Structures are given as structure tokens and as C-alpha cells.
C-alpha positions as CSV (number, residue, x, y, z in Angstrom):
1,X,0.0,0.1,-0.1
2,X,2.8,2.1,0.6
3,X,1.2,4.2,3.4
4,X,4.1,6.3,5.4
5,X,2.6,5.5,8.8
6,X,1.2,2.3,8.5
7,X,-1.8,1.0,11.2
8,X,-0.9,-1.3,13.7
9,X,-3.2,-3.0,16.2
10,X,-3.7,-5.9,18.1
11,X,-4.9,-9.0,16.2
12,X,-7.3,-11.9,17.5
13,X,-4.6,-14.3,18.2
14,X,-2.5,-15.4,21.5
15,X,0.1,-18.2,21.4
16,X,0.9,-19.7,24.2
17,X,4.0,-22.2,22.9
18,X,4.0,-24.8,25.4
19,X,7.2,-27.3,26.0
20,X,6.0,-31.0,25.3
21,X,6.3,-32.2,28.9
22,X,3.8,-29.5,30.3
23,X,1.3,-29.0,27.2
24,X,-1.5,-31.6,28.7
25,X,-1.2,-29.8,32.2
26,X,-1.4,-26.5,30.5
27,X,-4.1,-27.1,28.4
28,X,-6.1,-29.1,31.4
29,X,-5.9,-26.0,33.2
30,X,-7.6,-23.7,30.6
31,X,-9.9,-26.1,29.7
32,X,-11.2,-27.5,33.5
33,X,-9.9,-24.7,35.6
34,X,-10.6,-21.7,33.7
35,X,-13.7,-23.6,31.8
36,X,-12.5,-21.4,28.2
37,X,-14.6,-23.0,25.5
38,X,-12.6,-25.6,23.2
39,X,-12.5,-24.7,19.4
40,X,-10.1,-26.9,18.2
41,X,-8.1,-30.2,19.6
42,X,-5.5,-31.9,17.7
43,X,-2.3,-33.5,18.9
44,X,0.0,-30.5,18.8
45,X,-2.2,-27.9,19.1
46,X,-5.5,-26.8,21.3
47,X,-7.2,-23.2,20.7
48,X,-9.6,-22.0,22.9
49,X,-11.9,-19.0,22.9
50,X,-10.6,-15.9,25.1
51,X,-13.3,-13.5,24.9
52,X,-12.4,-11.9,21.7
53,X,-9.8,-13.3,21.2
54,X,-8.5,-17.2,20.1
55,X,-5.9,-18.8,22.6
56,X,-3.8,-20.9,21.0
57,X,-1.7,-23.3,22.7
58,X,0.8,-25.2,20.8
59,X,3.1,-28.8,21.9
60,X,7.2,-27.6,21.1
61,X,9.1,-29.7,21.7
62,X,12.7,-28.6,22.1
63,X,11.2,-25.3,24.1
64,X,12.9,-25.4,27.9
65,X,10.1,-23.1,29.5
66,X,6.4,-22.0,28.1
67,X,6.7,-18.9,25.6
68,X,4.3,-16.3,24.9
69,X,3.5,-15.0,21.5
70,X,1.5,-12.3,20.2
71,X,-0.6,-10.9,16.6
72,X,-0.4,-7.3,15.7
73,X,-1.9,-6.5,12.5
74,X,-1.5,-4.2,10.0
75,X,-2.8,-2.2,6.8
76,X,0.9,-2.2,5.1
77,X,3.5,-4.7,6.4
78,X,6.4,-3.4,4.7
79,X,5.7,0.7,6.4
80,X,4.8,-1.6,9.5
81,X,7.7,-3.9,9.7
82,X,9.8,-0.6,9.0
83,X,8.6,1.2,11.3
84,X,8.9,-1.8,14.4
85,X,12.5,-2.3,13.1
86,X,13.4,1.5,13.7
87,X,11.5,0.4,17.1
88,X,13.9,-1.7,18.0
89,X,12.1,-4.9,16.9
90,X,14.1,-7.8,14.5
91,X,12.8,-9.9,12.2
92,X,13.1,-13.7,13.2
93,X,11.2,-14.9,9.8
94,X,13.2,-18.5,10.6
95,X,11.4,-18.9,13.5
96,X,8.4,-20.7,12.6
97,X,7.0,-21.3,8.8
98,X,4.1,-19.7,7.3
99,X,1.5,-20.5,5.1
100,X,2.2,-19.2,1.8
101,X,-1.1,-17.4,1.6
102,X,-0.4,-15.4,4.6
103,X,1.2,-12.0,3.7
104,X,3.5,-11.5,7.7
105,X,6.1,-12.0,8.9
106,X,7.8,-12.7,12.4
107,X,9.0,-10.5,14.6
108,X,11.0,-10.4,17.9
109,X,10.1,-7.1,20.0
110,X,13.0,-5.9,22.4
111,X,12.6,-8.1,25.2
112,X,11.7,-10.8,22.9
113,X,8.2,-11.5,22.7
114,X,7.9,-13.0,19.7
115,X,4.6,-11.3,17.3
116,X,3.4,-12.4,13.9
117,X,2.8,-8.8,12.5
118,X,0.1,-10.0,9.5
119,X,-1.3,-7.5,6.8
120,X,-5.1,-7.6,6.6
121,X,-7.2,-6.9,3.7
122,X,-9.9,-3.9,4.2
């Protein structure tokens, strides 16, 4: 789009990357103790309704501790990436493959929190 000041805002997804040894306990906590409705469930990921958001809990065998990943939406991926890089964020697209039909990239904010920066249409 070429905007000089891209719109950047919260997306609708939160991802909790969980070590394999803790995955079942974390899922049980949000499902049974908190009582969040399950939207999707398979052996590697469970998705919960989390208010207007979706909480994805993903099993990641190589992790030593849980990580929280957030989603940001923008109307101009290129301009938003440049703006966030100028503020200290680093692109880290190698951390997890994205679907080919998704205009997005991964960034690590200062402090290391990972964000999916996704371009939205409309």
C-alpha cells in the first residue's frame, strides 16, 4: 500500500508455545480450571475461545519453558516492519513457517516477545 504511517493494532490470536512435558497440564488448566471453550483440538495444538481473542496452545518439543507469542495486524506489512525495526524489533521469519497465502512475518520485540505481524485486507 505504501503508507508512510501504517496502521498497526492487536490481532485476534495469542499463542502459548508450551514444552511437550507441560502441554497436557497447561491445556487442562485452561480447559478444566478456567473453563475456556475449546474451538479446536489435535495432538499438537488446542485452540480456546478467549473473549474476543483466540488462545492457541501449541506443543513444542524443544522448548525448556513456555513462551507467549502475540499477533499484530497492519494495513501495510512492509511499512509496519520498517517502523517496528526502527523501534528495535528484529525480523525472525525463520522461527516458524507461515502459510504461503498469508502476508505476514515474525518479529521479536525488544525483550524477545515474538509477534506475528499480519497484513489484513480491508
